[in-house]
LUMNU-471637 format. One record per atom (N, C-alpha, C): residue number from 1; residue in one letter; atom name; z negated, x negated, y negated. Coordinates in steps of 0.001 Angstrom, whole numbers, plus 500000, padded with zeros to 6 digits. Atoms other than C-alpha are relative to their C-alpha. Layout:
REM LUMNU-471637
{NUM, 'A', 'CA', {Z, X, Y}};
...
***
This chain:
REM LUMNU-471637
{1, 'X', 'N', {500006, 499022, 498927}};
{1, 'X', 'CA', {482483, 928612, 036372}};
{1, 'X', 'C', {500545, 501319, 499471}};
{2, 'X', 'N', {499424, 498731, 500403}};
{2, 'X', 'CA', {484465, 931813, 036193}};
{2, 'X', 'C', {498983, 501117, 500199}};
{3, 'X', 'N', {500904, 498858, 499896}};
{3, 'X', 'CA', {482685, 935115, 035719}};
{3, 'X', 'C', {500021, 500566, 501411}};
{4, 'X', 'N', {500218, 499405, 498684}};
{4, 'X', 'CA', {481302, 936623, 038921}};
{4, 'X', 'C', {500257, 499034, 501154}};
{5, 'X', 'N', {499838, 500989, 498945}};
{5, 'X', 'CA', {481979, 933391, 040833}};
{5, 'X', 'C', {498606, 499509, 500394}};
{6, 'X', 'N', {501301, 500415, 499510}};
{6, 'X', 'CA', {478949, 932561, 042991}};
{6, 'X', 'C', {500085, 498510, 500368}};
{7, 'X', 'N', {499954, 501429, 499673}};
{7, 'X', 'CA', {478216, 928815, 043079}};
{7, 'X', 'C', {499585, 499726, 501444}};
{8, 'X', 'N', {500312, 500438, 498646}};
{8, 'X', 'CA', {477792, 926912, 046321}};
{8, 'X', 'C', {498502, 500147, 500286}};
{9, 'X', 'N', {501408, 499898, 499651}};
{9, 'X', 'CA', {474549, 927489, 048214}};
{9, 'X', 'C', {499391, 498612, 500001}};
{10, 'X', 'N', {501138, 499125, 500130}};
{10, 'X', 'CA', {471615, 926808, 047885}};
{10, 'X', 'C', {499624, 500141, 498536}};
{11, 'X', 'N', {500383, 499743, 501385}};
{11, 'X', 'CA', {470645, 928438, 044582}};
{11, 'X', 'C', {498526, 499652, 499818}};
{12, 'X', 'N', {501391, 500403, 500220}};
{12, 'X', 'CA', {467360, 927362, 042951}};
{12, 'X', 'C', {498999, 501143, 500169}};
{13, 'X', 'N', {501123, 499055, 499964}};
{13, 'X', 'CA', {464023, 929068, 043512}};
{13, 'X', 'C', {499920, 500672, 498632}};
{14, 'X', 'N', {500114, 499265, 501260}};
{14, 'X', 'CA', {463547, 931754, 040885}};
{14, 'X', 'C', {501294, 500647, 499553}};
{15, 'X', 'N', {498725, 499374, 500347}};
{15, 'X', 'CA', {467215, 932743, 040786}};
{15, 'X', 'C', {499926, 501486, 500335}};
{16, 'X', 'N', {500020, 498543, 499820}};
{16, 'X', 'CA', {467582, 936518, 040370}};
{16, 'X', 'C', {501420, 500461, 500297}};
{17, 'X', 'N', {498678, 499595, 499526}};
{17, 'X', 'CA', {470486, 938099, 042260}};
{17, 'X', 'C', {500022, 501480, 500349}};
{18, 'X', 'N', {499770, 498675, 499435}};
{18, 'X', 'CA', {471939, 941425, 043281}};
{18, 'X', 'C', {500823, 499793, 501255}};
{19, 'X', 'N', {499268, 500120, 498753}};
{19, 'X', 'CA', {473051, 941670, 046885}};
{19, 'X', 'C', {501100, 501045, 500069}};
{20, 'X', 'N', {498909, 499045, 499818}};
{20, 'X', 'CA', {476273, 943391, 047900}};
{20, 'X', 'C', {499436, 501321, 500491}};
{21, 'X', 'N', {500468, 498647, 499705}};
{21, 'X', 'CA', {475698, 947147, 048105}};
{21, 'X', 'C', {498527, 500211, 499665}};
{22, 'X', 'N', {501415, 499881, 500370}};
{22, 'X', 'CA', {472236, 946565, 046609}};
{22, 'X', 'C', {499820, 500847, 498754}};
{23, 'X', 'N', {500344, 499200, 501173}};
{23, 'X', 'CA', {470543, 948791, 044071}};
{23, 'X', 'C', {498899, 499332, 499196}};
{24, 'X', 'N', {501144, 500667, 500604}};
{24, 'X', 'CA', {467605, 946501, 043267}};
{24, 'X', 'C', {500223, 498495, 500045}};
{25, 'X', 'N', {499835, 501450, 500030}};
{25, 'X', 'CA', {467602, 942853, 042232}};
{25, 'X', 'C', {498940, 499310, 500860}};
{26, 'X', 'N', {500903, 500822, 499196}};
{26, 'X', 'CA', {465968, 940129, 044310}};
{26, 'X', 'C', {499865, 498633, 499342}};
{27, 'X', 'N', {500224, 501359, 500495}};
{27, 'X', 'CA', {464434, 936786, 043346}};
{27, 'X', 'C', {499830, 499071, 501197}};
{28, 'X', 'N', {500074, 500974, 498914}};
{28, 'X', 'CA', {464912, 933780, 045624}};
{28, 'X', 'C', {498655, 499285, 499936}};
{29, 'X', 'N', {501312, 500644, 499927}};
{29, 'X', 'CA', {461570, 932396, 046795}};
{29, 'X', 'C', {499936, 498901, 501059}};
{30, 'X', 'N', {500014, 501032, 498963}};
{30, 'X', 'CA', {462536, 930135, 049704}};
{30, 'X', 'C', {501333, 499888, 500702}};
{31, 'X', 'N', {498755, 500334, 499314}};
{31, 'X', 'CA', {465165, 928745, 052041}};
{31, 'X', 'C', {499801, 499935, 501513}};
{32, 'X', 'N', {499922, 500216, 498547}};
{32, 'X', 'CA', {466133, 928707, 055721}};
{32, 'X', 'C', {498842, 500649, 500749}};
{33, 'X', 'N', {501076, 499229, 499374}};
{33, 'X', 'CA', {463797, 931402, 056943}};
{33, 'X', 'C', {500479, 500577, 501330}};
{34, 'X', 'N', {499688, 499471, 498668}};
{34, 'X', 'CA', {463713, 932448, 060597}};
{34, 'X', 'C', {499518, 501441, 500083}};
{35, 'X', 'N', {500335, 498590, 499808}};
{35, 'X', 'CA', {463755, 936150, 061391}};
{35, 'X', 'C', {498958, 500107, 501114}};
{36, 'X', 'N', {501062, 499855, 498999}};
{36, 'X', 'CA', {460521, 937051, 063229}};
{36, 'X', 'C', {500431, 500874, 501172}};
{37, 'X', 'N', {499549, 499107, 498931}};
{37, 'X', 'CA', {462310, 939756, 065234}};
{37, 'X', 'C', {501061, 499350, 500883}};
{38, 'X', 'N', {498960, 500707, 499259}};
{38, 'X', 'CA', {465176, 937472, 066300}};
{38, 'X', 'C', {499963, 498540, 499576}};
{39, 'X', 'N', {500230, 501389, 500397}};
{39, 'X', 'CA', {464160, 933812, 066198}};
{39, 'X', 'C', {501248, 499113, 500123}};
{40, 'X', 'N', {498758, 500769, 499975}};
{40, 'X', 'CA', {467767, 932716, 066783}};
{40, 'X', 'C', {500726, 500091, 498665}};
{41, 'X', 'N', {499356, 499814, 501307}};
{41, 'X', 'CA', {468692, 933888, 063263}};
{41, 'X', 'C', {499256, 499235, 498913}};
{42, 'X', 'N', {500541, 500722, 501145}};
{42, 'X', 'CA', {468154, 931566, 060316}};
{42, 'X', 'C', {500765, 500473, 498768}};
{43, 'X', 'N', {499379, 499499, 501222}};
{43, 'X', 'CA', {468831, 933067, 056898}};
{43, 'X', 'C', {499949, 498933, 498914}};
{44, 'X', 'N', {499936, 500979, 501091}};
{44, 'X', 'CA', {469842, 931022, 053859}};
{44, 'X', 'C', {498811, 500129, 499054}};
{45, 'X', 'N', {501022, 499762, 501014}};
{45, 'X', 'CA', {467238, 932624, 051620}};
{45, 'X', 'C', {498930, 500974, 500472}};
{46, 'X', 'N', {501024, 498974, 499958}};
{46, 'X', 'CA', {463981, 934466, 051540}};
{46, 'X', 'C', {499746, 500389, 498548}};
{47, 'X', 'N', {500188, 499554, 501372}};
{47, 'X', 'CA', {463158, 936542, 048507}};
{47, 'X', 'C', {499059, 501178, 499918}};
{48, 'X', 'N', {500831, 498835, 500266}};
{48, 'X', 'CA', {461212, 939341, 046933}};
{48, 'X', 'C', {500728, 500877, 498991}};
{49, 'X', 'N', {499405, 499100, 500982}};
{49, 'X', 'CA', {462074, 942349, 044829}};
{49, 'X', 'C', {499684, 499502, 498592}};
{50, 'X', 'N', {500192, 500365, 501401}};
{50, 'X', 'CA', {462510, 941678, 041131}};
{50, 'X', 'C', {500001, 501278, 499179}};
{51, 'X', 'N', {501035, 500900, 500513}};
{51, 'X', 'CA', {460524, 942264, 038927}};
{51, 'X', 'C', {498655, 500117, 500702}};
{52, 'X', 'N', {501295, 499761, 499370}};
{52, 'X', 'CA', {457784, 943396, 041329}};
{52, 'X', 'C', {499374, 498755, 500597}};
{53, 'X', 'N', {500531, 501180, 499330}};
{53, 'X', 'CA', {457446, 940084, 043157}};
{53, 'X', 'C', {499566, 500325, 501418}};
{54, 'X', 'N', {500469, 499819, 498637}};
{54, 'X', 'CA', {455824, 939664, 046539}};
{54, 'X', 'C', {498838, 500978, 500003}};
{55, 'X', 'N', {501019, 498954, 499940}};
{55, 'X', 'CA', {453835, 942804, 047255}};
{55, 'X', 'C', {499149, 499832, 501251}};
{56, 'X', 'N', {500687, 500185, 498732}};
{56, 'X', 'CA', {452914, 942003, 050854}};
{56, 'X', 'C', {500672, 498840, 500732}};
{57, 'X', 'N', {499438, 501181, 499337}};
{57, 'X', 'CA', {453358, 938852, 052942}};
{57, 'X', 'C', {500975, 500354, 501123}};
{58, 'X', 'N', {499077, 499607, 498935}};
{58, 'X', 'CA', {455199, 940826, 055634}};
{58, 'X', 'C', {501202, 500786, 499473}};
{59, 'X', 'N', {498896, 499255, 500613}};
{59, 'X', 'CA', {457688, 942375, 053189}};
{59, 'X', 'C', {500917, 499063, 499220}};
{60, 'X', 'N', {499062, 500918, 500630}};
{60, 'X', 'CA', {460061, 939499, 052432}};
{60, 'X', 'C', {501428, 500440, 500283}};
{61, 'X', 'N', {498578, 499749, 499793}};
{61, 'X', 'CA', {463804, 939869, 052010}};
{61, 'X', 'C', {500613, 498757, 500621}};
{62, 'X', 'N', {499261, 501097, 499389}};
{62, 'X', 'CA', {465998, 937700, 054237}};
{62, 'X', 'C', {501471, 500285, 499795}};
{63, 'X', 'N', {498580, 499780, 500248}};
{63, 'X', 'CA', {469605, 937219, 053212}};
{63, 'X', 'C', {500746, 498682, 499969}};
{64, 'X', 'N', {499122, 501164, 499997}};
{64, 'X', 'CA', {472539, 934842, 053337}};
{64, 'X', 'C', {500771, 499907, 498684}};
{65, 'X', 'N', {499296, 500281, 501249}};
{65, 'X', 'CA', {474504, 933281, 050526}};
{65, 'X', 'C', {501189, 500936, 499791}};
{66, 'X', 'N', {498803, 499157, 500136}};
{66, 'X', 'CA', {477606, 935338, 051265}};
{66, 'X', 'C', {499681, 501466, 499716}};
{67, 'X', 'N', {500401, 498634, 500324}};
{67, 'X', 'CA', {475620, 938539, 050682}};
{67, 'X', 'C', {499734, 500194, 498505}};
{68, 'X', 'N', {500283, 499914, 501431}};
{68, 'X', 'CA', {475078, 937738, 046996}};
{68, 'X', 'C', {501237, 500503, 499266}};
{69, 'X', 'N', {498907, 499408, 500773}};
{69, 'X', 'CA', {477207, 939874, 044691}};
{69, 'X', 'C', {500007, 499504, 498552}};
{70, 'X', 'N', {500077, 500346, 501412}};
{70, 'X', 'CA', {475945, 938878, 041238}};
{70, 'X', 'C', {498731, 499197, 499741}};
{71, 'X', 'N', {501162, 500787, 500422}};
{71, 'X', 'CA', {473615, 936339, 039645}};
{71, 'X', 'C', {499620, 500422, 498591}};
{72, 'X', 'N', {500502, 499594, 501315}};
{72, 'X', 'CA', {471459, 937529, 036745}};
{72, 'X', 'C', {499302, 498853, 499275}};
{73, 'X', 'N', {500757, 501091, 500608}};
{73, 'X', 'CA', {469379, 934398, 036171}};
{73, 'X', 'C', {499908, 498853, 500991}};
{74, 'X', 'N', {500164, 501188, 499166}};
{74, 'X', 'CA', {469335, 930838, 037517}};
{74, 'X', 'C', {498586, 499473, 499862}};
{75, 'X', 'N', {501305, 500641, 500016}};
{75, 'X', 'CA', {466042, 929247, 038485}};
{75, 'X', 'C', {500117, 498591, 499426}};
{76, 'X', 'N', {500082, 501334, 500591}};
{76, 'X', 'CA', {464945, 925847, 037219}};
{76, 'X', 'C', {500760, 498975, 500834}};
{77, 'X', 'N', {499298, 501114, 499364}};
{77, 'X', 'CA', {467242, 922937, 038017}};
{77, 'X', 'C', {499570, 498738, 499273}};
{78, 'X', 'N', {500425, 501275, 500559}};
{78, 'X', 'CA', {465603, 919569, 037418}};
{78, 'X', 'C', {500209, 498924, 501059}};
{79, 'X', 'N', {499772, 501109, 499075}};
{79, 'X', 'CA', {465589, 916181, 039153}};
{79, 'X', 'C', {499324, 500250, 501353}};
{80, 'X', 'N', {500705, 499718, 498752}};
{80, 'X', 'CA', {463001, 917264, 041737}};
{80, 'X', 'C', {500756, 501026, 500846}};
{81, 'X', 'N', {499233, 498966, 499298}};
{81, 'X', 'CA', {465054, 920344, 042624}};
{81, 'X', 'C', {501279, 499403, 500576}};
{82, 'X', 'N', {498766, 500635, 499518}};
{82, 'X', 'CA', {468228, 918249, 042949}};
{82, 'X', 'C', {499726, 499140, 501228}};
{83, 'X', 'N', {500354, 500840, 498849}};
{83, 'X', 'CA', {466505, 915785, 045297}};
{83, 'X', 'C', {499658, 500863, 501218}};
{84, 'X', 'N', {500331, 499080, 498910}};
{84, 'X', 'CA', {465112, 918656, 047352}};
{84, 'X', 'C', {501263, 500573, 500625}};
{85, 'X', 'N', {498755, 499414, 499480}};
{85, 'X', 'CA', {468592, 920212, 047674}};
{85, 'X', 'C', {500775, 499007, 500845}};
{86, 'X', 'N', {499326, 501011, 499194}};
{86, 'X', 'CA', {470021, 916930, 048941}};
{86, 'X', 'C', {499371, 499928, 501399}};
{87, 'X', 'N', {500703, 500035, 498711}};
{87, 'X', 'CA', {467353, 916828, 051678}};
{87, 'X', 'C', {500264, 501276, 500790}};
{88, 'X', 'N', {499761, 498718, 499342}};
{88, 'X', 'CA', {467804, 920521, 052446}};
{88, 'X', 'C', {501399, 500054, 500603}};
{89, 'X', 'N', {498620, 499981, 499492}};
{89, 'X', 'CA', {471580, 920216, 052789}};
{89, 'X', 'C', {500170, 499056, 501184}};
{90, 'X', 'N', {499940, 500946, 498888}};
{90, 'X', 'CA', {471153, 917175, 055050}};
{90, 'X', 'C', {499370, 500597, 501253}};
{91, 'X', 'N', {500662, 499370, 498851}};
{91, 'X', 'CA', {468712, 919041, 057299}};
{91, 'X', 'C', {500821, 501151, 500567}};
{92, 'X', 'N', {499161, 498888, 499538}};
{92, 'X', 'CA', {470993, 922085, 057455}};
{92, 'X', 'C', {501201, 499458, 500773}};
{93, 'X', 'N', {498871, 500604, 499285}};
{93, 'X', 'CA', {473933, 919857, 058465}};
{93, 'X', 'C', {499565, 499499, 501374}};
{94, 'X', 'N', {500518, 500483, 498715}};
{94, 'X', 'CA', {471799, 918250, 061192}};
{94, 'X', 'C', {499747, 501170, 500946}};
{95, 'X', 'N', {500276, 498804, 499192}};
{95, 'X', 'CA', {470657, 921664, 062427}};
{95, 'X', 'C', {501311, 500604, 500514}};
{96, 'X', 'N', {498707, 499428, 499605}};
{96, 'X', 'CA', {474241, 922952, 062461}};
{96, 'X', 'C', {500676, 499150, 501071}};
{97, 'X', 'N', {499398, 500883, 498992}};
{97, 'X', 'CA', {475402, 919896, 064428}};
{97, 'X', 'C', {499323, 500173, 501350}};
{98, 'X', 'N', {500750, 499833, 498748}};
{98, 'X', 'CA', {472650, 920374, 067015}};
{98, 'X', 'C', {500299, 501356, 500641}};
{99, 'X', 'N', {499795, 498651, 499464}};
{99, 'X', 'CA', {473270, 924108, 067394}};
{99, 'X', 'C', {501472, 500395, 500055}};
{100, 'X', 'N', {498551, 499750, 500013}};
{100, 'X', 'CA', {477084, 923837, 067065}};
{100, 'X', 'C', {500407, 501127, 499083}};
{101, 'X', 'N', {499656, 498988, 500994}};
{101, 'X', 'CA', {477106, 926127, 064060}};
{101, 'X', 'C', {500784, 499326, 498880}};
{102, 'X', 'N', {499266, 500532, 501147}};
{102, 'X', 'CA', {479461, 925700, 061138}};
{102, 'X', 'C', {499376, 500515, 498728}};
{103, 'X', 'N', {500536, 499598, 501302}};
{103, 'X', 'CA', {478242, 925762, 057542}};
{103, 'X', 'C', {501053, 500823, 499291}};
{104, 'X', 'N', {499051, 499083, 500647}};
{104, 'X', 'CA', {479830, 928648, 055655}};
{104, 'X', 'C', {500130, 499694, 498559}};
***
């Protein structure tokens, strides 16, 4: 992988990133989160500030893969994570087909 090239989504839990125009790093803590204010929006990732972690359950970061500018650390990639990603990608494809959305 070339420097500053962001790999295909979805990055593993625990990955630490900097978002475009961001000043503070974020750690990925989950996937496919629905915005409570606009339930039609599904974000690729949910996260928390790094290194602080989750400070409050209502203070999560929601962001998409294309908003990631830099990766500082990759989370754990093992067989369980790989199997989970296969299921996740399959569900996202099904969701996109039902809602007529295209995967970016």
